[in-house]
C-alpha positions in Angstrom: 62.8 97.0 54.8 65.3 94.2 54.7 65.3 91.5 57.3 68.6 91.4 59.3 69.0 88.3 61.4 70.0 88.8 65.0 73.5 87.1 65.3 74.4 88.6 68.7 74.3 85.2 70.5 76.4 83.5 67.8 78.8 86.4 67.7 79.2 86.3 71.5 79.8 82.5 71.4 82.5 83.0 68.8 84.4 85.5 70.9 87.3 84.2 72.8 89.0 86.0 75.7 92.5 85.7 77.0 93.0 83.7 80.2 92.6 85.9 83.3 93.7 83.7 86.2 96.2 86.5 87.1 93.3 88.7 88.0 92.0 86.2 90.5 95.4 86.1 92.1 95.4 89.9 92.3 91.8 90.0 93.6 92.4 87.4 96.3 96.0 87.4 97.3 97.0 91.0 96.6 93.7 92.2 98.1 94.4 90.2 101.3 97.9 91.8 101.6 96.6 95.3 101.2 93.6 94.8 103.5 95.9 93.5 106.2 98.3 96.4 105.8 95.6 99.0 105.7 94.0 97.7 108.9 97.3 98.2 110.7 97.7 101.8 109.6 96.4 104.1 112.4 97.0 107.3 110.5 94.2 106.3 108.0 91.7 106.5 110.9 92.5 110.2 111.4 92.2 110.8 107.6 88.9 109.0 107.5 87.5 111.0 110.4 88.7 114.3 109.0 87.9 113.9 105.3 85.8 110.9 104.5 83.5 110.1 107.4 80.5 111.8 105.6 81.0 109.8 102.4 81.6 106.4 103.9 79.4 105.0 106.6 82.2 103.2 108.4 86.0 103.1 108.6 86.0 99.6 107.3 84.0 100.7 104.2 86.6 103.4 103.6 89.4 100.9 103.9 87.6 98.5 101.6 87.2 101.3 99.0 90.9 102.0 99.1 91.8 98.3 98.8 89.4 97.9 95.8 90.9 101.0 94.1 94.4 99.7 94.4 93.5 96.1 93.3 91.6 97.5 90.2 94.6 99.6 89.3 96.9 96.6 89.7 94.6 94.5 87.4 94.6 97.3 84.8 98.4 97.6 85.0 98.7 93.9 84.3 96.3 94.2 81.4 98.3 97.1 80.0 101.5 95.0 80.2 99.7 92.2 78.3 98.6 94.7 75.7 102.2 95.9 75.3 103.4 92.3 74.9 100.8 91.7 72.2 101.8 94.9 70.4 105.4 93.6 70.4 104.1 90.3 68.9 102.1 92.0 66.2 105.0 94.3 65.3 107.5 91.4 65.5 109.5 93.5 67.9 111.4 92.8 71.1 109.4 92.5 74.2 109.1 95.8 76.2 111.9 96.6 78.6 111.5 96.0 82.3 110.5 99.5 83.5 110.7 99.2 87.3 110.1 102.3 89.3 113.0 103.5 91.4 110.9 103.3 94.5 107.3 102.3 95.3 104.7 103.7 97.8 103.8 101.8 100.8 102.0 99.5 101.3 103.5 97.1 98.8 100.7 94.8 97.7 102.5 92.7 95.2 104.5 90.8 97.8 107.0 88.1 97.0 104.3 85.4 97.5 101.9 87.3 95.3 104.6 87.7 92.6 105.3 83.9 92.6 101.6 83.1 92.5 101.2 85.5 89.5 104.2 84.0 87.8 102.8 80.4 88.2 99.3 81.2 86.9 100.6 83.2 83.9 103.0 80.5 82.9 100.4 77.8 83.4 97.7 79.6 81.5 99.8 80.9 78.6 101.9 77.7 78.2 99.1 76.1 76.1 98.1 79.3 74.2 98.5 79.0 70.4 99.2 82.7 69.9 102.1 82.7 72.4 103.4 79.4 70.9 103.3 80.9 67.4 105.0 84.1 68.5 107.7 82.1 70.1 108.3 79.9 67.0 108.1 82.9 64.6 110.2 85.5 66.4 111.4 84.8 69.9 113.0 81.3 69.7 116.5 82.7 69.1 116.2 85.3 71.8 114.9 83.1 74.6 116.0 79.5 73.6 113.1 77.8 75.5 109.4 78.7 75.4 109.3 78.8 79.2 112.0 81.5 79.2 109.7 83.6 77.0 106.8 83.0 79.4 108.9 83.9 82.4 109.8 87.2 80.7 106.1 87.8 79.9 105.2 87.0 83.6 107.9 89.4 84.8 106.4 92.2 82.6 102.9 91.5 83.8 103.9 91.4 87.4 105.7 94.7 87.0 102.6 96.1 85.3 100.5 95.1 88.3 103.0 96.7 90.7 103.2 99.9 88.6 99.4 100.1 88.3 98.9 99.7 92.1 101.6 102.3 92.7 99.9 104.8 90.4 96.7 104.4 92.3 98.4 104.8 95.6 99.9 108.1 94.3 96.4 109.3 93.4 95.0 108.2 96.8 97.8 110.0 98.7 97.3 113.1 96.6 93.6 113.1 97.5 94.6 112.9 101.2 97.0 115.7 100.9 94.8 118.0 98.8 91.7 117.2 100.9 89.9 116.1 97.8 87.6 113.2 97.0 89.1 109.8 96.1 89.5 109.2 92.4 87.4 106.8 90.5 88.8 103.3 89.7 87.3 101.4 86.8 88.3 98.0 85.5 89.3 97.6 81.9 87.0 95.4 79.9 88.0 91.8 79.4 90.7 91.3 76.8 89.3 89.8 73.7 91.4 87.6 71.4 91.4 89.3 68.0 93.6 86.8 66.2 
């Protein structure tokens, strides 16, 4: 039998991940927005009593679960937007179009303040990223003129991804309420690994 050295620690140390400050904004700022709006919704109390009181030990636990689900889906939507941006970089293609929904479910969790906080953290974190700088120099300089304009477009796409992700989860939650079915499962995407 051949001896194979264990390089797991070295391999892990060599892995680098994309900055994720935007997730902290979603987890804190957007979570605060939805928690406040859910607390003020009296209809949810009736839904909890009728459908979910046996599954959740308290109404607050039920509201926390809903808030967590929406926040996780907003994070995943932002991750998906970053993946689409990277795909465009790799294919040397234009950035994806802004695909805003015609209307969004209530409550809106990506408020104006949350959007601005997301924009700021995305621009701050990706302003120093070599991959984004290279993509700008190699293929987007003529389209955007300034690097910050490219980063603003990236931020807009990621914010929209978060909004669309949250809205998709709200659609699933409301469908569960209407169909008298259990809440869907919400799972976070794994951290985004830099592969180049």
